[in-house]
N, C-alpha and C positions, 0 to 999 in steps of 0.2 A: 199657165206659166211655162216658160221654156226651161227644160232641165239642163242648165248650163254646167252644173257641177256633177262630178262622178265619184263614186265611192266603190272601190273594188275589193272584194274578199278573195285573196289568192296570192300566189307567189309573184312578187313584183317583176321578176325577170320575164315570166310568161305574159303578164298583163301588159308590160311595156311593149313587148314584141308584137302582141296581138291587137292591142287597142289604141296605142298612142302613136300618131303619125310623125314622120320626120319634121323637124323644125316647127313644131306646133306649140311649144311651151315657152313662156317668157322667163320663168324663174323656177329653179329646182332647189328645194331645201331637203336634205336628208339627215336623219339622226339615226344611223344604223346601229346595230349591236357594236360594242366596243372591244370585243374579245376579253371580257372581264372575268371569265370563268365563274360566273354566278348565274343563278336562276332568279327571275324577277316575277313577283306576284302582284296581282290587282288586289287592293283592299276593298272589301264590300261593306256596304252600309249595315249597321246593326243597331237596333233599338232607335232607328230614326235619326242617328247622328254618327259623325265620324269618330271612330275610336280605334286607333292603331293597335292597341294592346288586345282588345276584345273582339275585333271584327274578324270575320272569315276572310281568308285569302285564297286566291286561285292563281296558279302559275300562268303568267301571261306569255313569257317566252324564255327560252334557254339560251344564254350567251356563252356557250362552251363549244369549242371547235376541236375536231380531231381529224387527222389524216386517215382516210379510208380508201378502199378501191373506188368508191364513187367520186371522191375528191380527185383521184388520179385521172379518172375519165374526164372530169370537168376540166382539169388542167390540160390534158391532151387536146380536147376540143377547142379550148381557148387558143392555145399555141398554134393550132392548125388553121384557125379562122380569123383571128384578130389582126388588126393592122400591125405592121412591123414594130414600131416603138412600144406599143402596149404588150405585144407578145415578148419582146426582148426584155422589158422590165420584169414581167412575171417570171421569165426564165432566170434572170439574174437573182431574183428573190429566192428561187428554188436552190440555186447554188449557195447563196448566203445562209439561208435558214434551214435547208433540208426539208424533210417531210414531217414537220411539227405542227402544233396547233396554230401558231401565227400564220404559217404558210397556208393552212387550210382556210383560215379566215380570208386571206388575200385572194385565194382562188375563188371564193364565194363572191367577193366584192368586185373583182375585175370585170366580168361581163356586164354587171349592173351599171358600172360607171360608163362603159362604152355605150350602153343603151341610153343612159341619161344625156350623154354628149350628143347622141343622134337626135333626140327629141327636142333639144334646145334650139330656139331661134338664133340667128346670127347676133341679135341684140341681147340675147339671154345671158343669165348668170347662174352659176351653181354655188351653193353654200353647203359644205359637208361638215357636219358637227361630230366631233370625236373627242377623245381625251389623249393624254400623252402616252397611253399604252400603245396605240397604233398610229398616231398622227404623223409620225415621221415616215412610216412606210406608205401610208395613204397619200401623202404629199408627193412622193416619188411616183406612185402609180398615176396620180392625177396629172403630174407633169407629162407623163407619157401619153395619156389619153387626150388631154387638152392642149398640150404644148406648153413648155415652161414659160414661154413669153406671155401667156395669158393668165399666169398666176397674178392675183391682185393683192390679196391680204392674208395674213395669218391673224385672224381676230382672236383676241383672248377674252373670253367671257369670265370675268372675275366675280366671285360671289362670296358673301360673308358666311360665317358659321362659327361653331364653337372652336376655340383655339385649344390645341393639344400640344403637350410637350413631348416630342418624339426624340428618340435616342440617336437615330442614324440618318435622318433626313428631315427636311422641312415639310410642313403639312401642305398637301395638295389642295389648292383652292381655286382651280380654274379648269375650264374646258377650252378646246381649240375649235375654231370654225374656219375652215379653209375656203377661200373665195376665189373662184375662177370665172373668167369671161369666156364666151364662146368665140368671139372675134373682136376686132378693133371697133366694131359697131355697137359694142356693149352699151346698154342703157344704164346710167348711174345717176342717182339723185342724192347728192350729199345731204346729210341730216345734221341738225343742230340741236343743242340743248340750251335752255334759257340760262343766262347768267344769274347767279343767286343775288349778286349785288354789284355795285360799281367797284367796291373795294376788291371783290374777287376777280373782276375783269383786269384791274390794274395789277394786282398781285400775280396773276397768271401770265399776263403779257409782259410783265417786267418793263413797263414803259413809264416815262415821266409824264405827269399830267400838266397840260397847259390850258389856259383860258383866253379866248379871243376878246375883241372889243365889245362884242354883244353879250359876254358872260357865258358863252357856250364852251363846254369842256371838250378837249380833244387830246390826242396823242399823235406823234409823228410816226407814221407807219412806212415800212419798206415797200416800195412799189416795183422793185426790180430795176436792174440796170443802174444801180447807184442812186436812184431817185427816191425822195422822201415826200410823202403827201400827208395832209391832215386827215385824221380819221376821228370823227366826232363820236363821243362816248354814247350819246343817245341813239345814234344809228347802229353802232356796234352792239349795244345792248338789245336793240330790236332784232338784229339779225341772229344773235345767239352765238353760242360757242360751238364751233365745228366738232363733230364727233370724230375721235381717232380710233385706233385699232384695239384699244383697251376698253371693254364695255363692262361697266359696273352696274349690274342688274341683280336684284335679290333672287336667290334660288328659292323655289317653293318649299315650304315645310308643311308639316301635317295640319297646322292651324291656318294656313293661307286660305283665303276665301275661295280661290279658284281651284284648290287641290281636289282631285277626283279619286285619289287613292291609287293612281296608276304609276307604276315604277318608271323612272326616267322622265316623268312629265316636266316639260319646260314651261316657263312663264309666258303668257301671251305677249307681254311687252317685248320680249326678246324677238319673237317672230314678227311682231308689228314693225320693229325697226328694220329687220331684214327685208320684209315685203315692201316697205316704203322706200328703201334704198334702191331696190333693183326692179321695180315694176310700177305700172300706172293703173289707175282704176280701169277695170274691164280686162286687164291682162290675165293670163292663165298661170296659176301657181300649182306646182306638182310636188307632193311629198310621197315618196315610194315606201317609206317606213312610218306610216302616219300615227301608229300607236293610239293614244287617246284623243287625237285630233286637234292639238293646239294649232298647227299650221292651218288646218281647215277653218278653225274658229277665227284666227287672226285674218285670214283671207276674206272670210265672210264679213267681218267687221269693216274691212277696208275696201269693200266693193270690188274684190277680185273674183274671177272664176277660179275653180280649183278642181284638182284631181287628188284623191287620197287612196293609197293602196296599203293593205296590211294582210299578213298571212294567217292571223288568228281571228276566229269568229268573235271572241270576247272584245277585241279592239273595235271591230266594225259595229257591234251592238252598242258599245259604250259611246262611240262617236255619234251614232244615230240618236241616242237618247240625249247626249250633250247638246246637239243641235236643236232638238225639240224643246228641251228645257230652257235653252238660252234665247232662242229666237221665236219659239212657238211652233205648233205643229205644221203650220202652213209652209215653213221653210223646207220641209221634206218633199214638197211638191216640186221643188227646184233641183232635187238630187236624184240622179239615176244610180240606184244601188245594184251592183252586179255581183253575182256569185252567191247571193242569199236566195233561198227558195221563194218563188212567187206562184208556183203551181206544183202539182204532184210530180211532174217530171223533174223539176228542180230539187224537190225534197228527196226523191230517190237517188238523184245524182250526188247530192251531198252525202247521203248515207253510204253510197258506194265509195266515195272519195275518203270520207272520214266518219265512221260511226260515232266517235266521241264528239266531234263538232256538230253532228246531227243532233245528238242528245242535248248539247248546250243550246243549240238553236231552238229546239222544241221547248226546253225548259224556260228560256227567255221569253217565248211567245205568251206564256201565262204569268209573266212578271215574277218569276221565281229565280232563285240563286242557284247556278249550276254547281256540280260537284268539282272538287279540286282535282280528282284523278278518276280514271275509268275503272281501275281494278280495286278490289277490296271495298266496293261501295255497298255491298249487301243488297243489290238491286235498286238502290235509291240513287237517282240521277240529279236530284235538285230538291230545294226546300223553299217554300214560300212562308212568310210570316205576317201575322196580322195582330193589331192591338186588341186586347180583350177587356181592358179596364183603363181608367184614367191614371193609374199609377205606373204605367209602362209595361205591364205584363203582356207577353206575346203568346199568341197561339201559333201552331205550326202545321203546315201541310207538306207531306212528303210526296215527291213526284217520281214516277217510274216511267221510263221511255223504252218502247220496244219498236225498233225499226224493222225487224225481221218479219216474215210473213206468218210464222206459227206462234200464236198466242193462245195458251191453253187455260182452263179454269184454275190451274195451280198458280198461275201468275197472279190472279186476283186474290187467291187465298194467301199467298206469300205477302202481298202488299197489305192485306188486312192484318196479318200477323205482325208485320213491322209496325203498323200504327198502334196496335195493342201493346206490343213490347216496349215501344219507345214512350217513355213517361210523359214527354211534353208534346207528342204529336196528337192531333185531333182528327185529321182527315188525310186521305190519300187520293192522288190523281194518277190514273193510268193513261198515258198517251201512246197511241199505236199508229203505225203507218197506214194500216188498212182497217176496215170494219172488223168488229169482233164477232165471235160465234154466239149462239144462243146460250151455250153453257157458261161462257165468260160473263155475259150479261146477267144471267141468273145468280152467279156467284157474287157479282157486284151488288145486286139488289138485296142480298141477304145481310149486307154490312150494317144496316141500321142508320141512325141519324145522330148528328152532333148539334146540340142546341147552343147557339151563339149567345153568351150571357148579356151582351150589350142591348139586344132587342128581342131576345128569345126566339129568333128565327132558326128554323131547322135546316140543316144542310146534310146531304148524304155523306156518310163516313167515307165511302168509296165512290168515285165517279170515273167515267171514261170519256175521253174526247179523242177524235181522230185528227190526223194531220190535215185531212180535207176540211174538217170543221175549223181548225186553226187558221188555215189559209183563207177561209171565208169570213174570218173575223169573229168567230164564236169563241166563247171562253167558258170554263167550268164555273159552277156556282160556288163562290167563296166569299167570305167577308173581305172588305177592302184591304188589300195587302200593302205592305211597306215596300217602296222602291228598293230593289237590291243594290243598285249603284248609288254612289254619293251623287247627289243632285247638283248639276251645274247651276250657277246663278243666272237669272234672267239678265239679258244685256241691258246696259244703261245707255242713255243717249250718247251719240258719237262724240268722242273727245276732240278737242282742237289739236293742232299739230304739236303744240308745246306740251300737251298732256300725254301724248303717246309714249314719250320716252323718259 
């Protein structure tokens, strides 16, 4: 199988510059941070089911921005290298906003928008998803990057929710999606929704109903130039109601069947509509902030090639598992995953780049749940859970990851002490970058055995596995564990056009 799809773990600015050629992408959708001054966490599976109140959460990304010396350097670099209109727009924002959080956010976004403009084909379209916090600033910036004449729509995604009585303003119930063409050659496929009934069609069009000699119902429709033509109801009903720039699509809640516990997850229907509007089967779709992979999923469903980029390992791991659970393991044969270790050199490079993400990667390799934070973890970097009876009681395996070269017997003793002190832990797994010494192996061998009550099988209380073993597909001996992520639903047969929206 040809690996037509690509998933990148890394900074999208670096990935775009290094791996995505000029004018190679048909459609860009991005749902970047909104400058919300909030931190967002992934909700992990607990007890085999989704439970927002009781499930573990791990921070996925921080949407807080500050002006720093690094920001100043980024600003200077952009002003000195960007095309005139883009540089002028960012300079004007600096005068208007000063050196504040909003300005820091715009400095981060500006070079990325330039790169996205570069990679779009002349027939391509960009959809930028944001909210009213920054949409007005981003529109001006996009006007400078794309040219204001190529602005196409400010799409309002309106969603339902609990109504609140607020004292000083109305409740916010929409996001903004800014749509820009690359050129006059833009590909655009208008979408329609089915009419619910003949009565809805007549009520919406506000036209008088007529009946011809054959009993066929019609209305008189404006054909332009003062001309009026017959439009038969049956034909209009078959064509459907053209979609405008107000999109009413339900937002995901915790009980939604496609919800994966990822913050800011968007519904597949929203992305299906965007992809169907601005691309054809076989076209290439790019999402540089791909999060939990909704764009990737929608592109896969609609037979588009895709590129996804995200800066957090949790997102990349979640997307990989989402694809596997939705389409089966074979789908991963069509995906080139970049930035995730495939050999020892890659593992060492990840450790040098981010020891914390190295720990998360190693923990995920044995189907365990990584820690929320790196500090204050008492040497424990993850937890795996397994059912021990039919009533839902869970056993626990604690995981310790050591990426450095020095692993002494005290590390094994500390891990055994953690298992013994933790009332609900039954086993411990030590993952190391390199092989361990004889002294460490002897310390692990002294740990004894845990008897699994389901079948009375004995498992070593402590086990060691190296990164080399993990890369070779080996796993420690454990009872069958519960998937830490909320499991995506297997894909259903392809819907017809009317069912997509």
